[in-house]
N, C-alpha and C positions, 0 to 999 in steps of 0.2 A: 862033695855032694852037690847035685844040681838043684838049684832053687826052682820052685814052680812059679808060674806067673798067674796069680789069682784073678787078675783083671782082664785076661785075654778074652774070656767069654763075654764079659761086659763090653769090652771094646768092640767085639764082633756084633753084639746086639745093638749097640748104639749106632754103629756104622750102618747096619741094615736099616735102622730107623731113619737115618738121614737119606738113604737111597729111596725108601718108601715115601717119605714126605716130598722129596724131589719129584718122584714119579707122579704122585697125586697132584702136585702143583702144575704139572703139564697136562695130565690126563683129564682132570676134572674140569677146569683148573680150580685150585683152592680159591675161595672167595668169589668165584666167577670171573676172576681177572687173570688174563695171561700176562706173562712177564713183558711181552711186547706191548700190550695195551697199557700197562702201568708205565713203561718207559716212554710211550708216546704222550701219555697224560701229563707226565712231569719231565718233559724234554728240556734239558739244560745244555749249556755250551760245553759240558763235559760228558754228555751222553755218548757212549761209543757205538759203533756200528754193531748190529745184532749178532754178527758172526763171532764177536769177541767172547761171548758167553759160552761158546763151545769149549772153552778151556776147562769148564767144570768137568767135562768127560775125562780129560787127562788127569785132573786133580783126584777124582773119585777112583780112577784106575790105579793111580799111584798109592792112594790110601788103602785100597784093597791089598796091594802088595805089602804095605806096612802091617795090616791086620793079619794076613797069612803068615808073615815072617815070625810073628809071635808064637805060632803054633809049632814051629820047628824046635825040636828038643835041644839043639845046639845054639839056638839064638834067643828063644823066648825068655830065658833066665838071665840074659845079659843086662848089665846096669843101664845100657842105652835104651833098652825096651822098658825095663821096670820103672825108670824115672819118669817116663812119659805117660804111662797108663791113665791115671786119673785126669790128667790135663787133656788127653785125647777125648775122654768122655765129655768133658766140659765143652770142647770145641764142637762136638756133635750136638749137644744140647742147645748151644747158642746158634748153631747153623740152622737147626730145625725151627727154633724160635724166630729167627730172622725171616725165614721163608713164610711162616704162617702170618706173622705181623705184616710183612710186605704185601702179601697177596690179599689180606683183608684191609689194606690201605691204612694201617696204623703206622704211618710213615715215620713219625718222630720216635715211636717206641722201637721200630725196626732199626733205627740208627743206634739206639742204646744197645740192642742185641748185637749189632755189628761191631760196636766198640768193644763189647765184652768178648766177642769172638776174636777180634784183633789182639786184645791183651793176652788171652789164653794161648793164641798162636805164637806170640812173642816169647812167652815162657817156654813153650815146646821148642821153638827154633833155637833159643839160647842153649837149651839142654842138648839138642842134637849137635850143636857146634862145640860142645865141651868134650865130645867123644875123642879120646886120644888114640891116634893111629887106627882110624875106622877100617873095618873089614869091607870087602866088596859089598856084602849085604847091607851093612850099615850105611855105606855111601849112597847106594841106589834105592834102598827100601826104607831108610829112616831120614837121612839128610835131604835127599832130593824131593820127596813128597812135601815136606814142610817148607822147603825153600819156595816151591811153586805156589803152595797154598797161602803162605804168608804174603808173598808178592802180590797175588791177586786180591786178597782181602785188604791189603794196604791201598791199592788203587780203588777197590770197591767202596772203601770207607770215604775216600775223597769224593767219589761220585755221589754216595749216599748223603753226605753233608750238603752237596750242591742241590740235591733234590729237596731236602728239608728247607733250605733257605729259599728256594724257588717257590715251594708250596706256601710258605709264610710271607711271601712278598717282601723279602729282605731288601733294603735299599742299597746295600753295598757301600755305605758311607759316601755316597755320591759318585762312586766309580761304576763305569759300565760293566755289565755282566761279562763281556768278552775280556775285559782287563783282568777281572778276577779269575777267569778261566786260564788265562796266560800265566798269572801268578801261581795258581795251583799246579799247573803242569811243571813249572820250574821247581816249585817246592817238592813235587813228587819225584822229579829227576834227582834232586839233591838227596832226598830221603833214600832213593835206591842206591846211591853211591855210599852214603854214610852207614847204611846197614850192611851192605855187602863187602865193603873194602876191608874191615878188620878181619873178616873170615875168609877173604878171597873167594867169595861165593859168586861164580859167574852166572848161575841160573837165576838168582833173585832179580837182577836188573833186566833179564830177558823178558820177564813177565811184564815189566813196565814198557818195554819195546812193543810187545804184542798189543797192550792196551792203548798206548799212545798213538800207534798207527791206526787203530780202530777209531779212536776219538778224532784224529785228523781227517779220516775218510768221511765220518759222519758229519763233521763240521767243515767240509770242503768249501762251502759257500761263505764261511766266515774266515776271511783271509788270515788275520793275526792268530786265531786259534789253530787253523790248519797248518800254518808255517811253524808255530811253536811246537805243536804236536809232532810234526815231521822232523824238525831239527833235533828236538830232545830225544826222539826215538833213534835217530841216526847216531847221535853222540853216545847214547847208552849202549847201542849195539857195538860200537867200536870199543867202548869201555869194557863190556862183557867179554869180548874177544881178547882184549889185553889181559884181563884177569885169568882167562882160561889158558892163555899161551905163556904166561909169566909164572913159573912155579914159585910157591911160597918158600922163603928161606927157613930152614929148620934151625932151631936154637942149638948153639954149640953145647 
């Protein structure tokens, strides 16, 4: 007997809610502040070039694939889908909350929403990685979307922290802001490796490559940040290719 997926309609509804809030954030914009204006207002040494945010289009396209996948009779009832349902709804709630708080310049509260989004995505990511012998659909419509999503939110959280610290005139324990930017880029690169290696996930670090190149280009006038961003992006690209080309050993 095939189990129904009672959350699929809720997942669709909240996904459409995220798309609506994102559309309003650009069209109105929400709070009268565009994303570019807020980025310029709180420009830090970790602010990426504007094109980096185009990755959201890819993320939402992949998430649309996940939502549609649930409506297939042969896939919507699978454990891989059922176990994510409520957590996907939470990611949508925190995503919308972050956008509203960010555009209305509640920067500290937006960081809290971002952290909650990060935590919920970590839960979803771990669930997707527990899928034993994933089908093609599970590989491309469940695992891939949340690899890219978690990767971007991991970077975005680091950037959001830097914005909050900048807004509140944090002294950095006497260290220059560029030094902290270098430290956070290195920490981010290590995070990309630590998360992806146990799962042999070559897509997760690629998001960091995308973000770090964008940061390097935006900070090209700040030599140590530019160099660190460029070098870490290059190393992560090589690491990602190594993961993709080195098959994981199956347990005997």
